C-alpha positions as CSV (number, residue, x, y, z in Angstrom):
1,M,109.4,110.4,72.1
2,K,109.7,107.1,73.1
3,K,106.5,105.0,73.7
4,N,104.5,104.4,76.8
5,I,105.1,101.8,79.1
6,I,102.5,103.6,81.6
7,P,99.5,101.5,81.7
8,T,96.6,102.5,82.7
9,I,94.2,100.8,85.1
10,D,90.6,101.4,85.3
11,V,89.7,100.5,89.0
12,S,86.1,101.4,89.4
13,S,85.4,98.1,90.4
14,I,87.4,98.2,93.5
15,L,85.9,101.6,94.4
16,K,83.0,99.7,97.3
17,N,86.3,98.1,98.4
18,D,84.5,94.2,96.9
19,F,88.0,92.6,96.5
20,N,86.0,89.3,95.1
21,S,85.0,90.6,92.3
22,E,86.5,89.0,88.9
23,K,86.5,92.5,87.4
24,S,87.9,92.8,91.1
25,K,90.4,90.3,90.9
26,N,90.9,91.5,87.0
27,T,91.9,94.5,88.7
28,I,94.8,93.5,90.8
29,N,96.2,91.7,89.3
30,Q,96.8,94.2,86.3
31,I,98.4,96.8,90.1
32,N,100.6,93.6,90.8
33,K,101.9,93.6,87.4
34,A,102.8,97.0,87.1
35,C,103.8,97.9,90.1
36,I,106.0,94.9,89.8
37,D,107.1,95.7,86.0
38,I,107.2,99.4,86.0
39,G,105.6,101.1,89.6
40,F,104.0,103.1,88.2
41,F,100.8,103.3,86.3
42,Q,97.8,105.6,85.3
43,I,94.2,105.0,86.5
44,I,90.4,106.1,85.5
45,G,87.8,105.3,86.3
46,H,88.6,106.6,90.4
47,G,86.0,108.3,91.5
48,L,86.9,111.6,91.5
49,N,86.0,113.5,88.7
50,L,87.3,116.5,86.7
51,K,85.2,119.1,88.7
52,D,87.0,118.3,92.0
53,I,90.6,118.0,90.3
54,N,90.0,121.7,88.5
55,K,88.9,122.9,92.2
56,I,92.3,121.6,93.8
57,C,93.7,123.3,91.0
58,E,92.4,127.0,90.9
59,V,93.0,126.7,94.9
60,G,96.7,125.9,93.8
61,N,97.0,128.2,91.2
62,K,95.3,130.8,93.2
63,F,97.7,130.5,95.9
64,F,100.3,130.4,94.0
65,N,100.0,133.5,92.6
66,S,99.0,135.4,95.8
67,S,101.7,138.4,97.4
68,K,104.9,136.7,99.2
69,N,103.7,137.9,101.7
70,N,100.3,135.6,101.3
71,K,102.0,132.5,100.7
72,R,105.3,133.4,103.8
73,K,102.4,133.0,106.2
74,L,102.4,129.2,105.9
75,S,106.2,128.7,105.4
76,P,108.1,126.5,107.8
77,K,110.4,128.3,110.5
78,K,112.9,128.5,108.2
79,W,111.1,131.1,105.5
80,N,109.4,132.6,108.8
81,S,111.1,133.2,111.6
82,S,107.0,134.0,114.0
83,N,105.7,130.3,112.5
84,K,106.5,127.2,114.9
85,N,105.8,125.0,112.5
86,L,109.0,123.2,110.9
87,Y,107.6,120.6,108.2
88,R,104.0,121.4,106.4
89,G,104.1,125.0,104.6
90,Y,104.9,126.9,102.2
91,F,108.5,126.8,101.2
92,P,109.7,129.6,97.9
93,N,111.5,128.1,94.6
94,D,114.8,129.5,95.6
95,V,115.5,126.3,97.5
96,N,115.1,124.1,94.2
97,G,113.6,126.3,91.7
98,K,109.8,125.1,92.2
99,E,107.5,126.8,95.0
100,G,106.2,123.8,97.3
101,L,102.9,123.9,99.5
102,D,102.8,120.5,101.9
103,I,99.5,119.8,104.1
104,G,98.6,117.5,106.8
105,D,95.5,115.4,107.5
106,L,93.4,118.6,107.4
107,K,91.6,117.2,110.4
108,V,94.5,117.3,112.6
109,T,93.5,120.7,115.2
110,K,95.5,122.9,116.9
111,N,94.9,121.1,120.4
112,Y,95.8,117.5,119.2
113,S,99.6,119.0,117.5
114,L,100.4,120.5,120.7
115,K,99.0,117.4,122.9
116,L,100.4,114.4,120.9
117,N,104.2,116.7,120.2
118,N,105.0,115.0,117.1
119,Q,108.3,116.5,115.1
120,Y,105.4,115.6,112.1
121,I,101.9,115.9,113.4
122,E,102.2,119.8,113.2
123,Y,98.7,121.8,112.5
124,L,98.7,124.2,110.0
125,N,96.5,127.4,109.8
126,L,95.2,127.6,106.6
127,N,92.9,130.7,107.3
128,K,96.4,132.8,107.5
129,S,95.9,132.3,103.6
130,F,93.1,130.8,102.5
131,D,89.4,131.3,101.9
132,K,86.4,129.2,103.9
133,N,85.6,127.8,100.6
134,S,89.3,126.4,99.2
135,I,89.6,125.5,102.7
136,K,86.5,123.3,102.4
137,I,88.4,122.3,98.8
138,L,90.8,120.8,100.4
139,E,89.7,119.0,103.2
140,K,86.9,117.2,100.6
141,Y,90.3,116.4,98.1
142,F,92.3,115.1,100.7
143,D,90.0,113.3,102.4
144,R,88.8,111.4,99.4
145,V,92.1,111.0,98.2
146,F,93.1,109.2,101.3
147,R,90.5,107.0,100.7
148,L,91.2,106.2,96.9
149,S,95.0,105.4,98.1
150,E,93.9,103.1,101.0
151,T,92.0,101.5,98.5
152,L,94.9,101.0,96.7
153,F,97.1,99.0,98.7
154,K,94.3,97.0,100.1
155,C,94.7,95.4,96.9
156,I,98.6,95.0,98.2
157,I,97.0,93.0,100.5
158,K,94.8,90.8,99.1
159,I,98.2,90.1,96.7
160,Y,99.2,88.8,99.8
161,K,96.2,86.4,100.5
162,K,95.4,88.8,104.0
163,N,92.5,90.5,104.8
164,P,92.6,94.5,103.5
165,K,91.3,95.4,107.0
166,I,93.9,95.7,108.5
167,S,94.8,98.2,106.7
168,S,93.5,100.8,109.7
169,K,97.1,99.3,111.0
170,A,99.3,101.0,108.5
171,F,96.7,104.6,108.6
172,S,95.4,105.9,111.7
173,R,93.6,109.5,110.0
174,L,94.9,111.9,113.2
175,K,98.3,109.3,113.2
176,T,99.4,109.0,109.0
177,L,102.4,111.4,108.2
178,S,100.6,111.2,104.4
179,T,101.0,115.1,102.5
180,L,99.6,116.6,100.6
181,R,101.3,118.7,98.4
182,F,101.4,120.8,95.7
183,N,104.4,122.0,93.2
184,Y,104.1,125.3,91.2
185,Y,107.0,126.0,88.4
186,P,107.3,129.5,87.8
187,N,109.6,130.2,84.8
188,Q,112.9,128.8,85.1
189,T,115.4,130.7,84.1
190,K,117.8,127.8,84.2
191,P,117.1,123.5,85.1
192,V,117.8,122.3,88.5
193,E,119.8,119.9,88.2
194,I,121.4,118.3,83.9
195,S,121.3,114.8,83.8
196,K,124.2,113.1,85.0
197,Q,122.5,110.2,82.6
198,D,121.9,111.6,79.2
199,G,122.3,115.4,79.5
200,V,118.7,115.7,79.6
201,A,117.8,119.9,81.5
202,L,115.5,118.7,84.2
203,G,112.5,121.3,86.6
204,C,112.8,118.4,89.9
205,E,116.0,115.9,89.9
206,T,115.9,112.6,90.2
207,H,114.2,110.7,92.3
208,V,112.2,108.1,94.3
209,D,109.4,108.9,96.7
210,S,109.2,108.1,100.9
211,G,105.7,106.7,101.1
212,I,103.3,103.4,99.8
213,F,101.2,104.8,96.7
214,T,102.3,108.4,95.0
215,V,99.1,110.0,93.5
216,L,99.7,112.2,91.3
217,Y,97.3,115.4,89.0
218,Q,99.9,116.2,86.8
219,D,98.6,119.8,84.9
220,T,98.4,119.2,80.4
221,K,102.1,120.4,80.0
222,G,103.6,117.2,81.8
223,G,107.1,116.6,81.4
224,L,107.0,113.1,84.3
225,Q,109.5,110.5,82.9
226,V,109.7,107.3,84.3
227,Q,113.5,105.3,84.2
228,N,112.5,101.5,83.0
229,R,114.4,99.3,85.1
230,R,116.0,96.6,82.9
231,N,116.8,99.1,80.5
232,K,117.7,102.1,81.9
233,K,115.8,104.8,79.5
234,W,113.2,107.0,80.0
235,Y,109.9,107.7,79.3
236,D,107.3,110.3,78.8
237,V,104.5,109.5,81.3
238,P,100.8,111.5,79.4
239,F,98.7,113.5,80.6
240,N,94.9,112.0,80.7
241,K,93.5,114.6,82.0
242,K,91.1,111.8,83.0
243,A,93.7,110.2,84.8
244,L,95.6,109.9,87.4
245,V,99.1,109.1,88.1
246,V,100.1,106.4,91.0
247,N,103.8,105.5,91.5
248,T,106.0,103.7,94.7
249,G,107.3,104.6,97.4
250,R,110.5,103.1,99.8
251,A,108.2,102.0,101.7
252,L,106.5,99.6,99.5
253,E,109.4,98.1,98.6
254,F,110.6,98.0,102.3
255,L,107.6,96.0,103.8
256,S,107.4,93.4,100.0
257,K,111.0,92.8,100.5
258,G,112.0,94.4,97.1
259,K,108.9,92.7,95.2
260,F,107.7,95.9,94.6
261,K,110.6,98.6,94.2
262,A,110.3,102.3,94.1
263,T,111.1,104.0,90.9
264,N,113.5,106.4,89.9
265,H,111.3,109.4,88.5
266,R,111.8,113.0,87.5
267,V,110.2,116.4,85.5
268,L,111.5,117.5,82.4
269,W,112.9,121.4,82.6
270,N,110.4,123.8,80.9
271,K,110.5,127.6,80.7
272,S,106.6,127.4,80.7
273,K,104.7,127.3,84.6
274,R,103.3,124.3,85.6
275,L,101.4,122.8,87.9
276,S,101.1,119.6,89.8
277,V,99.0,118.4,92.6
278,P,100.6,115.0,94.1
279,F,99.3,113.2,97.1
280,F,101.9,111.3,99.2
281,F,100.8,108.4,100.8
282,E,102.3,107.3,103.9
283,P,101.5,105.5,107.3
284,S,100.8,106.6,110.7
285,Y,103.7,108.1,112.2
286,D,104.5,105.6,114.5
287,F,103.0,102.1,112.6
288,K,106.3,99.4,113.1
289,M,107.3,99.1,109.5
290,N,107.5,94.5,110.1
291,Q,108.4,93.3,106.7
292,S,106.1,90.4,108.1
293,F,103.0,92.7,107.3
294,L,102.4,92.1,104.0
295,T,104.8,88.8,103.4
296,G,103.6,87.1,107.0
297,R,106.9,85.4,107.4
298,K,108.8,86.1,110.5
299,F,112.4,88.1,110.2
300,K,115.0,88.9,112.3
301,D,115.3,92.5,112.1
302,N,111.9,93.7,114.1
303,G,112.0,96.6,111.4
304,Q,111.7,100.4,112.6
305,I,108.5,102.9,113.4
306,Y,108.2,105.2,109.8
307,E,108.7,107.9,111.6
308,K,112.2,106.8,111.6
309,F,111.8,105.4,108.3
310,L,110.6,108.3,106.8
311,N,113.8,110.8,109.1
312,K,115.9,108.8,106.9
313,S,114.7,109.6,103.3
314,L,113.6,112.9,103.3
315,K,117.1,113.8,104.4
316,K,118.1,113.5,100.5
317,F,115.9,116.2,100.0
318,I,116.3,119.5,99.4
319,E,113.5,121.4,100.6
320,Y,113.5,119.6,104.0
321,Q,116.8,120.5,105.2
322,R,115.9,122.8,107.9
C-alpha cells in the first residue's frame, strides 16, 4: 500500500454557516488546497454520528439481502416492465458487477413529479420494498447529507469571495438532481475490468463523477483508490469510521473553469461483500451552468442547463444505458 495522500479536514467550524471565523477560514483554505491538489479529502466533525451512519448501512444491507422480487419492485422499466420509472430505482448486478439503488429527493411526491414531467425528477414509491422506519432513516440521512454538501459548496463560493447565499440559485430541494445511492458489491466471481494502465483487477471501473461533490461512506473493507494527477499513480483511500470521503465532480470542474478538476477513482476487486453509500450532490435540473456563477467573469459561452450537462455525463456509465 502506498502512502496516504488524502487529507483529513475537520469541518465542524463551518457547520453553523459561520464562514468568517479564523477556524472557518482555515478550514476553507484546507478544502481549497485539497480540491486543487488531489480532488479528494476526508471530513470529520461533519455532524453525522456513527449511529446514523450505521442505521443507513443497515437499511441498505437489509434491502440487498432481501428477495430478488422485493428489489425488482423498485427497478426502472428496463428491468421491470410494469414500472414507469426510468432513472431512479434498483439495478441488478448483471449490469456492471454490482447491485445499486438510486434514490432522489424523498420530498418529491407523485403529484409533483407528474406535474413537473422531468426525466430525472421521478417519484419512487419506496413503500413497495421498505418499511416505514427504514424510509424515515433514508429521509433523515438524505436531509442531513444534503445540508452538509451545500455547506461544502458554500465554502467554494467563499473562496471566490461571493455571498454563500447564492448557492440557493443552484440548488432547490424539489428540483435538485442529487442522488443517494447504495452500491452493493456481492461475491464477484470475476473483475468488472482489468486496468489498462497497471493491470489491476477492478470491482468498479475507473471514472469521474458528474456532480459538484460526492460525499461517500465506504465500509471497513475499503477498496477505493484515487489517481494522483501529477504522477498518475493510484493511492488507497483509507477507511476511517469517523470520516466521510468527499471528491470533486465534473460540474464543479466546469463551474470553476478547471480550477477544481474532477479526479479519476476506482474500486479494487474484492471477493467479499461490501457496501458503499455515495451521495451525489447535483444542481437543480434547470440551473444554468455558466462559469460566471463562481468566477464573476463573463464568457462568450452562455452555458447550458444542468439537465443537458448530466445527459452527456451519464452516457459513459453502463448502468444508465436504459
